[in-house]
PAFI-884610 format. One record per residue (C-alpha): x, y, z; residue number from 1; residue in three letters. Coordinates in Angstrom, 1 decimal. Example, Ala and Ser with C-alpha at 12.3 -4.5 7.8 and 13.67 -1.06 7.14 Angstrom:
<drengus>
       xx       yy       zz     k     r
     12.3     -4.5      7.8     1   ALA
     13.7     -1.1      7.1     2   SER
</drengus>
This chain:
<drengus>
       xx       yy       zz     k     r
   -159.4    -71.7     26.8     1   MET
   -160.6    -69.7     24.1     2   VAL
   -158.8    -68.6     20.9     3   LEU
   -159.0    -64.7     20.5     4   LEU
   -158.2    -62.9     17.0     5   ALA
   -157.4    -59.3     16.3     6   LEU
   -156.9    -58.8     12.8     7   THR
   -156.6    -56.0     10.2     8   ALA
   -155.9    -56.1      6.1     9   ASP
   -156.4    -54.6      3.4    10   HIS
   -160.4    -54.6      3.3    11   HIS
   -160.6    -53.1      6.6    12   ASP
   -157.5    -50.5      6.5    13   LEU
   -155.2    -48.1      3.7    14   ASP
   -151.9    -50.1      3.5    15   LEU
   -150.3    -46.9      5.2    16   GLY
   -152.4    -47.8      8.5    17   THR
   -151.6    -51.1      8.3    18   LEU
   -147.9    -50.3      7.9    19   GLU
   -148.2    -48.2     11.0    20   LEU
   -149.7    -51.2     12.6    21   LEU
   -147.0    -53.8     11.3    22   SER
   -144.0    -52.1     12.5    23   SER
   -145.8    -51.2     16.2    24   GLN
   -147.7    -54.6     17.1    25   VAL
   -143.7    -56.2     18.0    26   THR
   -143.7    -57.4     21.1    27   GLY
   -147.1    -56.9     22.0    28   LEU
   -148.2    -60.3     22.6    29   GLY
   -145.0    -60.5     24.7    30   ALA
   -146.6    -58.1     27.1    31   GLU
   -150.0    -59.5     27.2    32   LEU
   -148.5    -62.8     27.9    33   VAL
   -146.5    -61.3     30.8    34   ALA
   -149.4    -59.7     32.3    35   SER
   -151.4    -62.6     32.2    36   GLY
   -153.9    -61.3     29.7    37   ALA
   -153.0    -64.1     27.8    38   ALA
   -151.4    -67.7     28.0    39   LEU
   -149.8    -67.2     24.6    40   GLY
   -149.5    -65.1     21.8    41   ALA
   -148.5    -65.8     17.6    42   VAL
   -148.4    -62.4     15.9    43   THR
   -148.8    -62.2     11.6    44   LEU
   -147.9    -59.0     10.2    45   ALA
   -147.5    -59.7      6.0    46   THR
   -147.4    -57.0      3.5    47   CYS
   -151.5    -56.7      3.4    48   ASN
   -152.3    -57.9      7.2    49   ARG
   -151.5    -57.5     10.9    50   VAL
   -153.2    -60.3     13.3    51   GLU
   -152.5    -61.1     16.8    52   LEU
   -153.9    -64.5     18.0    53   TYR
   -153.9    -65.5     21.5    54   LEU
   -155.2    -68.3     23.9    55   ASP
   -156.8    -66.6     26.8    56   THR
   -158.9    -68.0     29.7    57   ALA
   -160.1    -64.3     29.9    58   THR
   -160.9    -63.0     26.7    59   PRO
   -162.6    -59.7     27.4    60   GLU
   -159.4    -58.9     29.4    61   ALA
   -157.4    -59.8     26.3    62   ALA
   -159.6    -58.3     23.9    63   ARG
   -159.3    -54.8     26.1    64   ALA
   -155.9    -55.1     26.8    65   ASP
   -155.0    -55.8     23.3    66   GLY
   -156.8    -53.2     21.8    67   LEU
   -155.4    -50.5     24.3    68   ALA
   -151.9    -51.9     23.5    69   GLY
   -152.4    -51.2     19.9    70   LEU
   -154.0    -47.8     20.3    71   GLU
   -151.1    -46.8     22.7    72   ARG
   -148.4    -47.7     19.7    73   ARG
   -150.4    -46.7     16.8    74   ALA
   -153.4    -44.4     17.6    75   GLY
   -157.2    -44.8     17.5    76   PRO
   -157.2    -44.2     13.8    77   ARG
   -154.8    -47.9     12.9    78   ALA
   -157.2    -49.6     15.2    79   THR
   -160.8    -48.5     14.3    80   ALA
   -160.7    -51.3     11.5    81   GLY
   -159.7    -54.0     13.4    82   LEU
   -161.8    -57.3     13.7    83   ARG
   -162.4    -59.5     16.8    84   LEU
   -163.0    -63.2     16.2    85   TRP
   -163.2    -65.8     18.9    86   THR
   -163.0    -70.0     18.7    87   ASP
   -164.5    -71.3     15.5    88   ARG
   -164.4    -67.9     13.6    89   PRO
   -161.2    -67.4     14.8    90   ALA
   -159.7    -70.8     13.3    91   ILE
   -162.0    -70.3     10.2    92   GLU
   -160.4    -67.1      9.2    93   HIS
   -156.7    -68.3     10.2    94   LEU
   -157.3    -71.5      7.8    95   PHE
   -158.5    -68.6      5.1    96   ALA
   -155.9    -66.8      5.5    97   VAL
   -153.3    -69.6      5.1    98   THR
   -155.1    -70.7      2.1    99   ALA
   -154.5    -67.4      0.6   100   GLY
   -158.6    -66.5      0.1   101   LEU
   -158.1    -63.5      2.1   102   GLU
   -155.0    -62.1      0.2   103   SER
   -154.8    -59.1     -2.3   104   MET
   -154.6    -62.1     -4.9   105   VAL
   -156.7    -64.8     -4.1   106   VAL
   -154.5    -68.2     -3.9   107   GLY
   -151.2    -66.4     -3.8   108   GLU
   -148.8    -68.8     -2.1   109   ARG
   -146.1    -66.9     -0.5   110   GLU
   -148.6    -66.8      2.6   111   ILE
   -148.4    -70.0      4.1   112   VAL
   -144.4    -69.6      4.5   113   GLY
   -145.1    -66.7      6.3   114   GLN
   -147.6    -68.1      8.5   115   VAL
   -145.2    -70.6      9.2   116   ARG
   -142.6    -68.3     10.3   117   THR
   -144.7    -66.6     12.6   118   ALA
   -145.8    -69.6     14.6   119   LEU
   -141.9    -70.9     14.5   120   ALA
   -141.4    -67.0     16.1   121   ASP
   -143.7    -67.5     18.6   122   ALA
   -142.2    -71.1     19.8   123   HIS
   -138.5    -69.8     19.9   124   ALA
   -140.4    -66.4     21.9   125   ALA
   -141.7    -69.3     24.1   126   ARG
   -145.2    -67.9     23.5   127   LEU
   -147.0    -70.5     22.1   128   THR
   -149.2    -73.2     23.9   129   THR
   -150.6    -76.1     22.6   130   PRO
   -154.1    -74.8     21.4   131   LEU
   -152.2    -72.3     19.0   132   LEU
   -149.5    -74.9     17.8   133   GLU
   -152.6    -77.3     16.9   134   ALA
   -154.1    -74.1     15.1   135   ALA
   -151.0    -72.9     12.9   136   PHE
   -150.0    -76.6     12.5   137   GLN
   -153.3    -77.2     11.3   138   ASN
   -154.0    -74.0      9.5   139   ALA
   -150.9    -75.2      7.2   140   SER
   -152.4    -78.8      6.8   141   ARG
   -155.5    -77.3      5.7   142   VAL
   -153.7    -74.9      3.1   143   SER
   -152.1    -78.0      1.1   144   ARG
   -155.1    -79.9      0.8   145   ASP
   -157.2    -77.3     -0.3   146   VAL
   -154.6    -76.2     -2.6   147   GLU
   -154.5    -80.1     -3.5   148   ALA
   -158.4    -80.6     -4.2   149   ARG
   -159.3    -77.1     -5.4   150   THR
   -156.4    -75.8     -7.2   151   GLY
   -156.6    -72.5     -5.7   152   LEU
   -152.9    -71.7     -5.9   153   GLY
   -152.9    -72.0    -10.0   154   ALA
   -156.1    -70.5    -10.4   155   ALA
   -154.8    -67.3     -8.7   156   GLY
   -151.2    -65.6     -9.0   157   ARG
   -148.6    -64.9     -6.7   158   SER
   -148.4    -61.4     -5.5   159   MET
   -145.1    -61.7     -7.7   160   VAL
   -146.3    -62.8    -10.0   161   ALA
   -149.0    -60.1    -11.0   162   VAL
   -146.3    -57.2    -10.0   163   ALA
   -144.1    -59.0    -12.6   164   LEU
   -146.9    -59.2    -15.1   165   ASP
   -147.4    -55.5    -14.5   166   ILE
   -143.6    -54.5    -15.1   167   ALA
   -143.6    -56.8    -17.9   168   GLY
   -146.6    -55.1    -19.9   169   ALA
   -144.3    -51.7    -19.5   170   ASP
   -140.8    -52.9    -20.1   171   LEU
   -141.8    -54.4    -23.7   172   ALA
   -138.3    -56.4    -24.0   173   ALA
   -137.0    -60.0    -23.8   174   ASP
   -137.2    -61.3    -20.1   175   TRP
   -133.5    -62.5    -20.5   176   SER
   -132.4    -60.2    -22.1   177   ALA
   -133.2    -57.7    -19.0   178   LEU
   -130.7    -56.4    -16.1   179   ARG
   -132.4    -56.9    -12.8   180   THR
   -131.5    -55.5     -9.4   181   LEU
   -132.8    -57.2     -6.1   182   LEU
   -133.3    -55.1     -3.4   183   VAL
   -133.5    -57.5      0.0   184   GLY
   -132.9    -61.0      1.2   185   THR
   -136.0    -62.0      2.8   186   GLY
   -138.8    -64.7      1.9   187   SER
   -139.6    -62.4     -0.9   188   TYR
   -136.6    -61.9     -2.3   189   ALA
   -136.6    -65.8     -2.8   190   GLY
   -139.8    -65.7     -4.4   191   ALA
   -139.0    -62.9     -6.8   192   SER
   -136.0    -64.1     -7.7   193   LEU
   -137.7    -67.5     -8.5   194   ALA
   -140.1    -66.0    -10.7   195   ALA
   -137.6    -64.0    -12.2   196   LEU
   -135.8    -66.9    -13.3   197   ARG
   -139.4    -68.7    -14.6   198   GLU
   -139.7    -65.7    -16.9   199   ARG
   -136.3    -66.3    -18.6   200   GLY
   -134.0    -63.1    -16.5   201   VAL
   -130.3    -64.0    -16.4   202   ARG
   -128.4    -61.1    -15.3   203   ASP
   -129.6    -60.3    -11.3   204   VAL
   -127.9    -58.1     -8.9   205   GLN
   -128.8    -58.4     -5.2   206   VAL
   -128.7    -55.3     -2.4   207   HIS
   -128.9    -55.4      1.0   208   SER
   -128.3    -52.8      3.7   209   GLY
   -128.3    -55.8      6.3   210   SER
   -124.5    -57.0      4.5   211   GLY
   -126.4    -60.3      3.5   212   ARG
   -126.4    -59.6      0.0   213   ALA
   -123.1    -61.6     -1.2   214   HIS
   -124.4    -65.1      1.2   215   ALA
   -127.8    -64.7     -0.9   216   PHE
   -126.2    -64.1     -4.3   217   ALA
   -124.0    -66.8     -3.7   218   GLU
   -126.9    -69.5     -2.8   219   ARG
   -128.7    -68.4     -6.1   220   HIS
   -126.7    -67.5     -8.4   221   GLY
   -126.9    -63.9     -8.6   222   ALA
   -124.2    -60.9     -8.5   223   ARG
   -123.9    -59.0     -4.7   224   PRO
   -124.6    -55.2     -5.3   225   ALA
   -122.6    -53.6     -2.5   226   PRO
   -123.1    -50.0     -4.4   227   ASP
   -126.6    -49.4     -4.8   228   LEU
   -126.5    -45.8     -6.6   229   VAL
   -124.1    -47.9     -9.3   230   ALA
   -126.4    -51.0     -9.8   231   ALA
   -129.6    -48.3    -10.3   232   LEU
   -127.6    -47.0    -12.9   233   ALA
   -127.5    -50.2    -15.0   234   GLU
   -130.8    -51.6    -14.5   235   VAL
   -134.1    -51.7    -16.2   236   HIS
   -135.9    -53.3    -13.3   237   LEU
   -135.7    -52.8    -10.0   238   VAL
   -137.8    -55.4     -7.3   239   VAL
   -137.5    -53.8     -3.8   240   ALA
   -138.5    -56.1     -1.4   241   CYS
   -136.8    -56.0      2.3   242   SER
   -139.2    -54.5      3.8   243   GLY
   -137.0    -53.0      6.7   244   VAL
   -138.2    -49.6      5.8   245   GLY
   -136.0    -46.4      6.1   246   GLY
   -136.7    -46.3      2.1   247   VAL
   -133.5    -46.9      0.4   248   PRO
   -134.9    -46.0     -3.0   249   LEU
   -135.3    -42.5     -2.5   250   SER
   -136.2    -40.1     -5.6   251   ALA
   -133.2    -38.6     -5.3   252   ARG
   -131.2    -41.3     -5.2   253   ARG
   -132.5    -42.4     -8.0   254   LEU
   -132.6    -39.6     -9.7   255   SER
   -128.7    -39.1     -9.1   256   ASP
   -128.6    -42.7    -10.7   257   ALA
   -130.2    -42.2    -13.3   258   ARG
   -128.5    -39.0    -14.5   259   ALA
   -128.5    -39.0    -18.1   260   GLY
   -130.2    -42.1    -18.8   261   SER
   -133.2    -42.4    -21.0   262   GLY
   -133.2    -45.7    -20.3   263   ARG
   -137.2    -46.7    -19.2   264   PRO
   -136.7    -47.9    -15.4   265   LEU
   -140.1    -50.2    -13.8   266   VAL
   -139.4    -50.0    -10.0   267   VAL
   -141.4    -52.6     -8.0   268   VAL
   -142.1    -51.7     -4.5   269   ASP
   -143.4    -55.2     -2.7   270   LEU
   -142.4    -53.9      1.1   271   ALA
   -144.8    -52.9      3.2   272   LEU
   -142.4    -51.0      5.0   273   ALA
   -142.0    -49.6      1.4   274   HIS
   -138.5    -49.7      0.5   275   ASP
   -139.3    -46.9     -2.5   276   VAL
   -140.5    -43.3     -2.0   277   GLU
   -143.7    -42.7     -3.8   278   PRO
   -142.2    -39.4     -5.7   279   ALA
   -140.0    -42.1     -7.7   280   VAL
   -143.2    -42.3     -8.9   281   ALA
   -142.8    -38.7    -10.6   282   ASP
   -139.1    -39.4    -12.4   283   LEU
   -139.1    -39.3    -16.3   284   PRO
   -139.0    -42.7    -17.6   285   GLY
   -139.5    -44.2    -14.2   286   VAL
   -142.3    -46.7    -13.4   287   ARG
   -143.6    -47.2    -10.0   288   LEU
   -145.4    -50.8     -9.3   289   VAL
   -147.0    -50.6     -5.6   290   THR
   -149.0    -52.9     -3.9   291   MET
   -152.4    -50.9     -4.8   292   ARG
   -151.6    -51.8     -8.4   293   ASP
   -151.2    -55.6     -7.4   294   VAL
   -154.5    -55.3     -5.5   295   ALA
   -156.2    -53.6     -8.8   296   ALA
   -154.7    -56.7    -11.2   297   HIS
   -155.6    -59.3     -9.0   298   ALA
   -157.2    -62.1    -11.0   299   PRO
   -160.7    -63.8     -9.9   300   ASP
   -159.8    -67.2     -8.5   301   ALA
   -163.4    -67.8     -9.0   302   GLY
   -165.0    -71.2     -8.9   303   GLU
   -161.8    -72.5     -7.2   304   PRO
   -161.9    -69.6     -4.4   305   ALA
   -165.6    -71.0     -3.8   306   ARG
   -164.7    -74.4     -3.6   307   ALA
   -161.5    -73.8     -1.5   308   ALA
   -163.9    -71.6      1.1   309   ARG
   -166.2    -74.3      2.0   310   ALA
   -163.5    -76.5      2.4   311   ASP
   -162.1    -73.9      4.6   312   VAL
   -165.2    -74.0      6.9   313   ALA
   -165.7    -77.5      7.0   314   ALA
   -161.8    -77.9      8.1   315   ALA
   -162.6    -75.3     10.9   316   ALA
   -165.7    -77.0     11.9   317   ALA
   -164.3    -80.1     12.5   318   ARG
   -160.8    -78.6     14.3   319   PHE
   -163.4    -77.5     16.8   320   GLU
   -165.5    -80.6     17.0   321   THR
   -162.1    -82.1     18.0   322   ASP
   -161.0    -79.3     20.5   323   ARG
   -164.4    -79.6     22.4   324   ARG
   -164.5    -83.4     22.2   325   VAL
   -161.1    -83.4     23.6   326   ARG
   -162.4    -80.9     26.4   327   ALA
   -165.3    -82.7     27.6   328   TRP
   -163.6    -86.2     27.4   329   ASP
   -161.9    -85.1     30.6   330   VAL
   -164.8    -84.9     32.8   331   ARG
   -165.8    -88.6     31.2   332   ILE
   -162.7    -89.8     32.0   333   VAL
   -163.0    -88.8     35.5   334   ALA
   -166.4    -90.1     36.0   335   ALA
   -165.4    -93.6     34.7   336   ARG
   -162.5    -93.6     37.3   337   ALA
   -164.5    -92.6     40.2   338   GLN
   -167.1    -95.5     39.3   339   VAL
   -164.1    -97.8     39.1   340   LEU
   -162.6    -96.4     42.5   341   ALA
   -166.2    -97.2     43.9   342   ALA
   -166.5   -101.1     43.3   343   LEU
   -165.9   -103.3     46.1   344   PRO
   -162.7   -104.0     47.7   345   ASP
   -163.2   -107.7     47.0   346   ASP
   -159.5   -109.6     45.3   347   PRO
   -161.8   -112.6     44.4   348   ASP
   -164.7   -111.0     42.5   349   GLY
   -162.7   -107.7     41.4   350   LEU
   -162.2   -108.7     37.7   351   ALA
   -166.0   -109.5     37.5   352   ALA
   -166.8   -106.7     38.9   353   ALA
   -165.1   -104.9     36.7   354   ARG
   -166.4   -106.2     33.7   355   ARG
   -169.9   -105.2     34.8   356   ARG
   -169.1   -102.2     35.8   357   ALA
   -167.7   -101.5     32.1   358   HIS
   -170.6   -102.9     30.5   359   THR
   -172.9   -100.7     32.2   360   GLN
   -170.4    -97.4     31.4   361   MET
   -170.6    -98.2     27.7   362   HIS
   -174.1    -97.0     27.1   363   GLY
   -173.7    -93.2     28.9   364   PRO
   -170.2    -93.0     27.9   365   THR
   -171.0    -93.4     24.5   366   ALA
   -174.0    -90.6     24.8   367   ARG
   -171.5    -88.3     26.6   368   ALA
   -168.9    -88.5     23.8   369   ARG
   -171.5    -88.2     21.1   370   ALA
   -173.6    -85.2     23.1   371   ALA
   -169.8    -83.8     23.2   372   ALA
   -169.1    -84.0     19.2   373   ARG
   -172.4    -82.2     18.3   374   VAL
   -171.9    -79.8     21.4   375   GLY
   -175.3    -81.0     23.3   376   ASP
   -174.9    -79.8     26.5   377   GLU
   -178.3    -81.0     28.1   378   THR
   -177.4    -84.6     26.7   379   ALA
   -174.0    -84.7     27.7   380   TYR
   -174.8    -83.4     31.7   381   GLU
   -177.7    -86.4     31.5   382   GLU
   -175.1    -88.8     30.3   383   ALA
   -172.6    -87.7     33.0   384   LEU
   -175.2    -87.8     35.4   385   ALA
   -175.7    -91.5     34.3   386   GLU
   -172.0    -92.4     35.2   387   LEU
   -172.2    -90.3     38.0   388   SER
   -174.8    -92.7     39.4   389   ALA
   -173.2    -96.1     38.7   390   LEU
   -170.7    -94.9     41.7   391   VAL
   -173.4    -96.1     43.9   392   THR
   -174.5    -99.3     42.1   393   ALA
   -173.4   -102.4     43.3   394   ALA
   -171.0   -104.7     41.6   395   PHE
   -171.6   -108.1     43.0   396   SER
</drengus>
């Protein structure tokens, strides 16, 4: 089986094109599995990346069908920046993404939860395979190990933290005195609320078009805001992270809510499917902070990032080695079984014959497994030939 990844992120495409891809990629993995092009599929779509991981026995067909499906949904412009990864490079890329090395803010930790969610969603849809499960579970484990060894997460900042740093510079006020509105109740809403609390924000209202604001507010000690316009009229900071599209914060709505108010307002839009209309930036007294601003202010993770990349590369190499050893061991086990099956049918001498067989099989078995670890196909085939030759040997 081959692990194939089709990926695009903020390095390859502008955020508008990524938003289009993200909105159209849903369902493509299931379609490829249903058609037989792939055995399994996991889709990872975040605020700055869209990635489709496929387990396939026909990588060329899966690649062609995947590209065709994306182009059919989003157009050729959206697929022009796609990158293709196969097997070990795909694993290394997944590990790097999960460790936060490919994020706008290098070292951000929100991505780990997003990777876990992507696997859980695929599992619930019965789209995973043992290879995909192993790859994604190892990615989470490698991310934890990288963080523990290099301190990458401490060296970088979360995307939410960078956005709030930018907002704080404009607000120029005591965080504890700020009235804040959170739009959305998903994973970024939780991270945003935690970051606000760390800065000392006490007054947080929560609005959600899905109707989940009351439950979210009750869990997190915030206040539900059923009337968005009324809430907008009284706050200093808005953090929008629902990501459901539809632009709930239009310039007109915000202008109406602020009529007659000279209070400065900072609006942070952390959603890939924008929650905030770009024209909001043109309103008097309003500062709009977008993902582009976050990317421009992202800190350099420096040496921790370099050490993390080395760790990720080593982990990917180990994963690929273990995977190859398991795959090649199938033929080794089968060859050993054939040798034992060919022993003389003599109950009195069978135990002694089996001991001699195991002794003679030890050398070629060890050589075959050593060859598997380094990927030496020639040495592997030679060792298998030695094992097969023992089938005709006389164990008496």
